[in-house]
C-alpha positions in Angstrom: 55.7 53.8 157.8 58.0 55.8 158.8 58.1 59.5 157.2 60.2 62.6 158.2 60.5 61.0 162.2 62.5 63.9 162.8 59.3 66.3 162.6 56.8 63.8 164.1 59.2 64.9 167.2 59.3 68.3 166.6 54.6 67.6 167.0 55.2 66.1 170.3 57.3 68.6 171.4 55.1 71.1 170.5 52.8 68.9 172.5 54.9 69.2 176.2 55.3 73.4 176.0 51.2 73.9 174.7 48.9 74.4 177.4 46.3 74.0 175.4 44.9 73.7 172.0 41.3 75.4 169.9 39.6 74.0 167.6 39.6 76.3 164.6 35.3 75.6 164.2 34.2 76.2 167.5 37.0 77.8 169.0 36.6 75.1 171.8 39.6 75.0 174.1 41.9 71.6 174.6 43.5 71.0 177.9 46.9 69.2 177.9 46.5 67.6 180.3 49.6 65.2 180.0 51.8 63.1 177.2 51.0 59.5 178.2 52.9 56.5 177.0 49.6 55.9 174.9 48.9 59.0 174.1 47.3 63.2 174.9 45.2 63.5 177.6 42.8 66.2 176.3 40.9 68.0 178.6 37.7 69.7 177.6 34.9 72.1 178.6 32.3 68.9 177.2 34.6 65.7 179.4 34.6 68.1 182.3 31.1 68.5 183.0 30.6 64.7 181.6 33.5 63.5 184.4 31.6 65.9 186.9 28.0 64.3 186.5 29.6 61.3 187.1 29.2 60.0 182.8 33.0 59.4 183.0 35.5 57.9 184.8 38.3 60.7 184.2 37.7 64.7 182.9 39.4 64.3 180.1 39.8 62.0 176.9 43.1 60.1 175.4 43.6 61.1 171.7 46.2 58.2 171.0 50.2 58.5 169.4 48.8 56.4 166.2 46.0 59.0 165.9 48.3 61.3 165.3 51.3 59.4 163.4 48.6 58.2 160.7 46.9 61.8 160.4 50.5 63.4 159.8 50.2 60.9 157.3 47.0 60.8 155.7 48.2 64.9 155.7 52.1 65.0 154.2 50.4 62.3 151.8 47.4 64.6 150.6 49.4 67.9 151.1 46.1 69.5 151.7 43.6 68.0 154.6 40.2 69.1 156.4 38.4 67.3 159.4 36.0 65.3 157.0 38.9 63.5 155.5 39.9 62.5 159.9 36.2 61.5 160.2 37.5 57.8 160.8 39.2 59.4 164.2 36.0 60.5 165.9 35.4 63.6 168.1 39.0 63.6 167.9 39.3 64.6 164.1 39.1 68.2 165.7 41.9 68.2 167.7 43.7 66.6 165.3 43.3 69.5 163.0 43.5 72.1 165.2 47.3 70.7 166.2 48.3 70.6 162.8 47.0 74.3 162.7 49.5 74.9 165.1 52.4 73.4 162.8 55.1 76.3 161.3 55.1 74.1 158.6 50.9 74.0 158.0 48.6 77.1 156.5 45.9 77.5 156.7 42.6 77.7 154.3 41.0 79.9 156.6 37.6 79.9 154.5 37.7 76.5 153.5 38.5 75.2 157.0 41.4 72.9 155.1 44.8 72.5 156.1 47.9 72.8 153.7 51.6 71.4 153.6 53.3 74.6 153.3 55.4 74.9 149.8 58.2 76.7 148.7 60.8 76.7 145.8 64.1 77.4 146.1 63.6 80.9 144.8 61.7 80.9 147.8 65.1 80.6 149.6 67.6 83.3 150.4 71.1 82.8 148.3 72.9 85.5 146.4 70.9 84.2 143.6 67.5 85.1 145.0 65.7 87.7 143.7 61.7 87.0 145.6 63.9 87.9 148.5 66.2 91.2 147.4 64.5 93.5 150.0 65.1 91.7 152.9 68.8 90.8 151.3 69.8 94.3 149.7 67.3 96.5 151.5 66.5 95.5 154.7 66.1 98.5 157.5 64.2 97.1 160.2 64.9 93.2 160.8 61.4 92.2 161.7 60.7 92.5 157.5 62.8 89.3 158.5 59.8 87.6 159.6 57.6 89.1 157.1 59.0 86.2 154.8 57.0 82.7 155.1 60.2 81.1 155.2 62.2 82.7 157.1 59.1 83.2 159.8 58.7 79.3 159.5 62.7 77.9 160.6 62.5 80.3 163.3 58.9 78.9 164.5 60.3 76.0 164.6 63.4 77.0 166.4 61.1 78.7 169.6 60.0 75.0 170.2 63.3 72.9 169.9 65.1 75.1 172.6 65.9 72.0 174.4 67.6 70.3 171.1 71.2 70.4 170.6 72.4 72.1 167.2 73.1 68.4 165.6 68.9 67.9 166.0 67.9 71.4 165.2 69.7 71.3 161.9 68.0 68.0 161.1 64.9 68.6 162.2 64.5 71.8 159.7 66.1 69.3 156.8 63.8 67.1 157.0 60.8 70.4 156.9 63.1 71.3 153.9 62.6 68.1 152.3 58.8 68.2 153.1 58.0 71.7 151.6 60.9 72.7 149.0 61.1 72.0 145.8 63.3 72.8 142.8 62.7 76.6 141.0 63.7 74.5 137.9 62.9 71.1 138.2 59.8 70.8 140.4 61.2 68.1 142.8 62.8 68.4 145.9 65.9 69.9 146.7 69.1 67.6 147.1 70.7 67.7 150.2 73.4 70.3 149.5 71.4 72.9 148.3 69.1 72.6 151.4 72.1 72.6 153.5 73.5 75.8 151.9 70.1 77.1 151.8 69.2 76.3 156.1 72.9 77.5 156.4 72.1 81.1 154.8 68.8 80.9 156.7 70.4 80.7 160.1 73.1 83.1 158.9 70.2 85.9 158.4 68.6 85.4 162.1 72.1 85.6 163.8 72.8 88.3 161.9 69.7 89.9 162.9 69.7 88.5 166.6 66.7 86.7 166.5 69.1 83.5 167.5 72.1 83.0 169.3 74.8 80.8 167.7 73.8 77.6 169.1 70.4 78.4 167.2 68.8 79.3 170.4 65.7 82.0 170.2 67.3 84.9 171.8 64.2 86.6 174.5 66.2 89.1 175.7 65.9 92.5 172.3 65.3 95.9 173.0 61.5 96.7 173.2 59.6 98.4 169.9 57.2 100.8 170.7 54.0 100.9 169.2 50.7 103.2 169.6 46.9 102.3 169.3 44.4 104.5 168.6 41.1 102.9 171.0 37.4 105.0 170.2 35.3 102.4 170.8 36.6 99.3 171.3 38.6 100.9 174.1 36.7 100.0 177.4 36.0 96.1 176.3 40.0 96.2 174.9 41.1 97.5 178.7 39.3 94.9 180.5 40.1 92.5 178.5 43.9 92.7 178.0 43.3 92.4 174.7 43.7 94.4 171.7 42.0 93.4 168.6 41.8 94.3 164.8 40.1 92.7 161.6 42.4 90.9 159.3 41.2 92.8 156.5 38.5 96.3 155.9 34.9 96.1 154.4 36.0 95.9 151.2 38.6 92.9 151.8 41.5 94.7 151.7 44.1 94.4 154.7 45.7 97.6 156.2 49.0 97.6 157.5 47.7 100.0 160.4 45.8 96.2 161.9 48.7 93.6 160.4 51.4 95.7 162.0 49.4 94.0 164.8 51.4 90.8 164.1 55.1 92.9 164.3 54.7 93.1 167.9 56.8 91.3 170.0 56.5 90.0 173.9 57.8 93.1 175.9 56.6 95.9 172.7 55.8 99.1 174.5 52.2 100.0 173.4 51.3 103.9 173.7 46.9 103.4 174.4 45.3 107.1 172.7 41.6 107.2 173.2 39.7 110.3 173.6 42.6 113.0 173.3 44.9 111.5 175.5 47.3 109.0 176.1 45.3 106.9 179.0 47.2 104.0 179.6 50.4 102.1 178.8 50.7 98.3 177.7 52.8 96.2 177.4 52.5 92.8 174.6 52.6 90.0 177.1 52.5 87.4 174.0 52.7 87.0 170.2 49.8 88.2 168.2 48.0 85.3 166.6 45.2 84.5 164.4 41.7 85.1 166.8 38.2 85.7 165.8 36.7 88.4 166.9 36.3 88.4 170.8 32.8 88.3 172.6 33.5 91.5 174.4 33.3 93.0 170.3 30.7 91.0 168.7 28.3 94.2 169.0 30.6 96.5 167.1 31.1 96.3 162.8 34.0 94.8 161.8 34.5 91.3 159.9 35.5 88.0 162.2 38.5 87.0 161.3 40.6 88.7 162.4 44.3 89.2 165.0 45.0 89.6 168.5 47.1 90.6 170.7 47.5 90.3 174.2 49.0 92.6 176.5 49.3 94.4 180.1 47.8 97.9 180.7 49.1 100.0 183.0 47.2 103.0 183.8 48.5 106.8 184.2 49.0 109.0 186.9 47.4 111.1 185.2 46.8 111.2 181.1 48.5 112.7 178.6 46.7 115.0 176.7 47.7 115.7 172.7 47.7 119.3 173.5 50.4 118.6 175.7 53.0 116.8 173.4 55.1 119.7 172.3 53.3 120.4 167.8 57.1 120.0 166.9 57.6 116.2 168.2 54.5 116.0 166.8 55.6 116.5 162.6 58.8 114.5 163.4 57.4 111.3 164.5 55.4 110.5 161.1 54.0 106.9 163.1 50.6 107.5 164.7 50.8 112.0 163.2 49.4 113.6 159.9 51.4 116.2 158.7 49.5 118.4 160.8 50.7 116.9 163.8 46.9 115.5 164.3 46.6 111.5 165.0 45.6 109.7 162.3 42.8 107.4 161.6 43.9 104.2 162.5 44.8 101.5 164.7 47.7 100.1 165.5 51.7 102.7 164.7 55.2 102.1 165.1 56.1 104.8 167.0 60.1 105.6 167.0 62.8 105.5 170.0 63.3 109.3 170.1 59.7 110.0 170.6 59.5 107.7 173.9 62.6 109.6 174.8 61.1 112.7 174.4 58.0 111.2 176.3 59.8 109.9 179.0 61.2 113.3 179.8 58.6 115.4 179.7 56.1 113.3 181.6 58.1 110.7 183.3 56.1 111.7 187.1 52.6 110.1 185.6 54.4 107.1 183.9 54.2 103.5 185.4 56.6 102.5 187.5 56.9 99.2 185.0 56.6 101.3 181.9 59.5 103.3 183.8 61.6 100.4 184.3 61.5 98.8 180.9 62.5 102.3 179.2 65.6 103.0 181.9 66.2 99.8 180.9 66.6 99.4 177.3 68.9 102.5 177.7 71.5 100.7 179.9 71.5 97.6 177.0 71.6 100.5 174.3 74.8 101.8 176.2 76.6 99.0 177.0 79.6 98.4 174.6 79.3 95.0 172.9 81.2 92.8 174.3 82.2 89.8 171.9 82.8 86.0 173.1 83.1 84.2 169.7 84.1 84.5 166.4 80.5 84.8 165.2 79.6 87.7 166.9 83.5 89.5 166.2 82.0 88.8 162.7 78.0 90.1 163.4 79.7 93.0 164.3 82.0 94.2 161.7 78.8 93.4 159.5 76.3 95.8 161.5 79.4 98.4 161.6 80.0 98.0 157.5 76.2 97.7 157.1 76.1 101.3 159.6 78.4 103.6 157.5 76.4 102.7 154.3 78.2 99.8 152.3 77.0 97.1 151.5 78.6 93.7 151.1 77.4 90.1 151.6 77.2 88.7 155.2 79.3 85.8 153.3 81.8 87.9 151.7 83.1 89.7 155.3 83.0 86.2 156.6 85.5 85.2 154.1 87.7 87.6 154.0 87.6 87.2 157.8 88.8 83.4 157.5 90.9 84.2 154.6 92.9 86.8 157.2 92.9 84.6 159.9 93.7 81.4 157.4 97.1 83.7 156.7 97.7 87.3 157.1 98.0 87.6 153.2 95.2 88.3 151.7 94.8 90.0 147.8 91.3 91.6 147.1 90.7 91.8 143.4 87.9 93.4 141.1 86.2 96.3 138.8 87.2 99.3 140.4 84.8 101.2 142.0 83.5 98.4 143.9 84.5 98.9 147.5 87.4 97.0 148.3 89.5 99.8 149.4 86.5 101.4 151.5 86.1 97.4 153.0 89.4 97.1 154.0 89.2 100.7 156.4 85.9 100.0 157.8 86.1 96.4 158.8 90.2 97.7 160.6 88.2 100.8 161.5 85.4 98.4 163.2 88.2 96.6 165.1 89.6 99.9 166.2 92.4 99.7 163.9 92.2 103.0 162.6 95.1 105.4 160.7 95.1 107.9 163.4 96.5 105.2 166.5 98.9 103.5 163.5 96.5 100.1 163.7 95.9 101.3 159.9 97.4 102.1 156.9 96.8 102.8 153.7 100.2 102.7 151.2 99.6 103.1 148.0 101.8 101.3 144.8 103.4 103.4 142.5 104.1 102.1 139.1 107.6 102.9 139.1 108.6 100.5 142.4 111.4 98.2 141.4 112.6 96.6 145.1 111.8 96.4 148.8 113.1 99.8 149.4 110.0 102.1 148.8 108.4 99.3 151.2 110.6 98.8 153.9 113.2 102.2 153.4 116.6 102.5 152.4 119.4 104.1 153.0 119.5 108.1 151.4 123.5 109.6 150.0 123.9 110.7 153.1 123.9 107.4 154.9 120.9 107.8 156.8 118.5 105.6 157.2 115.1 106.5 155.3 112.2 104.5 156.8 109.6 103.1 154.5 105.8 103.2 156.0 105.7 99.6 156.0 108.9 99.8 158.6 106.6 102.4 160.5 103.5 100.8 161.0 106.0 97.7 162.2 107.5 99.6 164.3 104.1 100.1 165.9 103.0 96.2 165.3 106.8 95.0 167.3 106.1 96.9 170.5 105.7 94.4 173.5 102.5 96.5 174.9 101.3 96.1 171.0 101.9 92.6 170.2 97.8 91.4 171.4 96.6 94.6 168.7 95.6 93.8 165.1 97.8 96.1 162.6 96.5 96.8 158.7 98.3 97.3 155.8 96.4 98.0 152.7 99.1 98.1 149.6 95.9 100.0 147.4 96.3 99.4 143.6 99.2 96.6 144.4 99.1 95.4 141.0 100.9 98.7 139.4 103.9 97.1 139.3 105.5 93.8 139.7 104.7 92.9 143.0 107.3 90.0 142.5 109.8 92.7 141.9 108.9 94.7 145.2 107.3 93.0 147.2 109.6 89.5 146.6 111.0 89.8 150.6 108.1 89.9 152.5 107.3 86.7 150.1 109.7 84.9 151.2 109.8 85.9 154.9 106.7 84.7 155.2 107.6 81.5 154.6 109.7 81.6 157.5 107.2 81.8 159.6 107.5 79.4 163.1 106.1 78.9 166.9 108.6 80.4 169.0 107.0 80.2 172.7 103.3 80.6 171.8 103.7 83.0 169.6 104.2 82.9 165.4 107.4 84.8 164.8 109.2 85.1 161.0 112.4 85.7 160.4 113.6 89.5 160.4 112.6 91.6 157.9 115.1 94.1 158.9 117.7 94.8 161.8 118.6 98.1 162.1 120.4 100.5 165.3 117.3 102.7 163.4 114.5 100.3 164.2 115.3 97.6 165.9 114.6 93.8 164.8 111.8 94.1 163.0 109.5 90.6 162.2 106.7 89.9 160.8 105.0 89.2 163.7 101.0 87.5 163.8 99.0 90.7 164.6 100.1 92.1 161.4 97.8 91.9 158.2 98.0 92.6 154.7 95.4 93.4 152.6 96.6 93.7 148.6 93.5 95.3 145.7 94.2 94.7 143.0 92.9 96.0 139.0 93.2 94.0 136.1 93.3 95.7 132.7 95.9 97.6 130.4 97.6 99.3 132.6 98.5 96.5 135.4 100.1 94.0 136.1 99.4 90.2 136.1 100.4 87.6 139.0 102.3 84.6 139.3 101.5 81.7 141.0 104.4 82.4 143.3 101.9 85.1 144.8 98.7 83.2 143.9 99.7 80.1 146.1 100.5 82.7 149.1 97.1 84.2 149.4 93.8 83.8 149.1 92.6 86.4 146.1 89.4 87.4 146.4 86.9 88.3 144.1 84.8 91.2 144.6 82.8 92.8 141.2 79.3 92.8 142.4 78.2 96.4 142.3 74.6 97.4 144.2 73.8 100.5 142.6 70.0 100.8 143.8 71.1 100.0 147.8 69.7 102.8 149.8 69.6 101.7 153.4 72.9 104.7 154.4 69.9 106.8 154.0 67.7 106.1 156.0 68.2 106.7 159.9 70.1 103.8 161.0 71.4 103.0 164.4 75.1 103.6 165.1 77.2 101.2 165.2 80.4 102.2 167.5 83.8 100.3 166.7 85.5 98.0 169.5 88.9 97.6 170.3 89.2 93.6 170.2 91.8 91.3 171.2 94.4 89.9 168.4 93.3 86.3 169.3 89.8 86.3 167.5 92.0 87.4 164.4 94.9 85.5 164.6 96.4 82.0 163.0 97.5 78.8 165.2 98.4 76.6 162.3 101.9 76.1 160.9 101.2 72.5 159.2 99.0 70.3 158.6 100.5 68.9 161.8 99.4 71.3 164.3 95.9 70.8 162.6 95.6 67.6 162.5 94.6 66.6 166.1 90.6 67.0 166.8 90.1 67.6 162.7 90.9 64.1 161.2 87.8 63.9 160.0 87.5 67.5 158.0 90.8 67.5 157.0 90.8 64.1 155.1 87.3 64.5 153.8 88.8 67.9 152.4 92.2 66.6 150.7 89.5 63.8 148.7 87.8 66.9 146.9 92.1 68.4 146.6 93.0 65.3 145.2 89.9 64.9 142.5 91.0 68.3 141.8 94.5 67.7 141.6 93.5 65.2 139.0 91.5 67.4 136.4 95.0 70.2 136.8 97.9 67.6 136.5 96.2 67.3 132.6 97.3 71.1 132.7 100.3 71.4 134.9 98.5 73.4 137.4 98.0 71.3 140.2 98.6 72.3 143.7 101.3 71.0 146.4 101.5 71.5 149.8 101.3 74.9 151.0 98.1 75.6 149.1 96.5 72.1 150.4 97.4 72.7 153.6 96.5 76.1 153.7 92.5 75.1 152.8 93.0 72.6 154.7 92.9 76.0 157.9 90.6 78.3 156.0 88.0 74.9 156.6 88.8 74.4 160.2 88.9 78.0 161.3 85.4 77.5 159.8 84.3 74.7 161.3 84.9 75.9 164.6 83.2 79.4 164.4 80.2 77.9 162.3 80.6 81.1 159.5 79.6 79.4 156.3 78.3 75.8 155.7 81.0 73.7 155.0 80.5 73.4 150.7 80.3 77.5 150.9 83.1 77.1 152.1 85.1 75.2 150.0 83.5 76.8 146.9 85.3 79.8 148.3 88.8 78.5 148.5 88.4 77.3 145.0 87.7 80.3 144.1 90.8 81.6 145.8 93.1 79.5 146.0 92.6 77.3 142.5 90.7 79.2 139.8 93.5 81.9 139.6 96.0 79.7 138.7 94.7 79.0 135.8 94.7 80.2 131.9 95.7 79.9 128.7 94.0 79.5 125.4 94.6 75.9 124.3 92.0 73.5 123.8 93.8 71.7 127.4 92.9 74.6 129.7 89.7 74.4 128.7 89.0 70.8 128.8 90.1 71.3 132.3 87.4 74.2 132.9 84.7 71.7 131.7 86.0 69.3 134.0 85.8 71.2 136.6 82.3 72.8 135.8 81.5 68.9 136.5 83.1 68.6 139.7 81.0 71.9 140.8 78.3 70.9 139.5 78.1 67.5 138.7 76.9 68.1 135.0 78.2 68.5 132.3 79.1 72.1 130.0 77.8 72.4 126.6 77.1 75.9 125.7 74.1 75.1 124.6 73.3 74.5 128.3 70.6 76.8 130.2 72.7 76.6 132.7 71.0 78.8 135.3 69.5 76.3 137.2 71.9 74.3 136.8 74.7 77.0 138.6 72.5 77.5 141.3 72.0 74.4 142.2 75.3 73.5 142.3 77.4 71.8 145.5 79.3 74.8 144.3 78.1 78.0 143.0 80.3 80.5 143.0 82.9 78.8 141.3 81.0 77.1 139.1 79.8 80.6 137.6 82.8 81.6 137.7 84.0 78.8 135.1 81.3 78.9 132.6 82.1 82.4 132.3 86.0 81.8 132.0 84.7 78.7 129.3 82.5 81.7 127.4 85.2 83.5 127.5 87.8 81.6 125.9 85.0 81.1 123.1 84.3 84.6 122.9 87.9 85.6 123.0 90.6 82.8 122.1 92.0 83.0 125.7 90.9 82.6 129.4 92.4 83.7 132.4 90.3 83.9 136.3 91.0 87.7 135.5 88.2 88.3 133.0 
């Protein structure tokens, strides 16, 4: 039997990187000497003594590959195992238990000396419908909170080990672990491949977003240090001599305390101010991440619980200790970590310290600080002052996301990525949704994050008026004096068409676009969009206007037009002519309890980017075909299946829509922003569903068939569909289709514009 071959490979990869394995019960060290063809050569204190006493021919013992494989099969079959279950392996059973204890997908039941395979349900994994991780997804302030989630932590720890794997093997190994550890929240069965892929991609995007991993799924080791404060009382001398910090996991009443468990948040390179007897006497640098460890022998005389957390640090002594009384009271009042409201040091062990407090200490006591610490703090300050460098689309989008969050607005990462891909696919996007969801603000801040503002004329908000009946209000007109009066669109096109500005992005926001009939005032621009062609490597169009006052103005490929729309009794519907030419993005989610903007978040500055990061490359499918044949055929097969359904109501898509969906999918695959099925889900929502409306039975039957396409389940009014929709291959579209069908049953008519 060879179940989970990639996980087995992972175990050996872990052993390649491990220097030693420590047994659980007796805390004995098993030094990894070599991984041979036969197995693992392990040296212990006992085997070394036997060798030195000439009782053995080698100082190490052999743990065979088949023994490791057999023990692994036992644990995945039982999901729970102890040393007694491995008696057949003799003295090697302790080593095997200690080895599996180190696996990120295994939990240790300390009191019973047992191991269990970690178990998650789909509700424990990050997704748009997740509630159990709300603090992580919706209310996160500190990125370290990500790793407080057991699932995130498991994935992160596995990626640390897989540093020599290529990206494909990393994903495949993680998917195998998900098959082992994750079950459906609705059925209790292992999750489907499509759900696993989607939720793994979401997990990886969060780790990327907060800088834990890069685009190749490598763990990012270089990071700004965090700062901590440790109160060392009677344990000061032993901890300093041993090069560690240690705290019990729980107090005497069995309750975990954050000033102890926060040791687990410290990362390699973090800086710790060591305080004892009224002064900061040392400053430490974390050398290894914290791990569970029984109370060190050096602390055996101290009356603490044996189970604890150990953090390895390097101590650096100060030229002269910094007395608490030397630290201004105002600073202590502002720094709430280790100090109480009176500015006195709190009772407790380990506390976070704000960077502003450290900066103050640095400037006031720089002459006392160890050179190593001064260099680390200065290096951190230099890194902070650097302007972000955009190296790929993922970094560009991550910058935009950080910028939006820093301004106090909440938009899902997936939605920002989708908006970016939609603009790249075609520079005409429609944002729909209920009033007040931040559509206009999102566009303004998106542009602003990339250096496009009203002040530098790269962003123009144009409020649409209900009385617009032709393009003159946008483009301009000749007044009764014969003078040409430029429209607001003409003015921004004049800037965008200048040769020196051709590589800058320009954004036009048509606010409340459908207050007037879009086909009346926008038809000329819609027609011009279809004249785009490639010339000298650039995408150009026929002229929108050609007059002496303006020059010959085209819709150049650095101009992006976004319209916001509300659907109510004061607005007009869209024709298929408009919908076929745009990605229609719906924003209806409201997060009234999102208060991150009230927190002290770091400022994110705009960056001026090249338009190369936004402009699309394709105009026809022939342009895109070479190198993307497999993806294009796969997407087209999906669209053919959808068209068979839409033909019954004469709503099928044609070549333009097919091509633009393929472009979107290609740009996404190149930038690895969204999982493939997530990306296609957005395209169903934005290019297919907006075209469907009606009250006849044929329309409802078509929607029900589309529901089957998205979920592989029949729609039924009496069914409890939440779990089905959550685990669908295209959940966003399935949810929207369900609402459209129910809208028809309740009101006798349905459309995308609910």
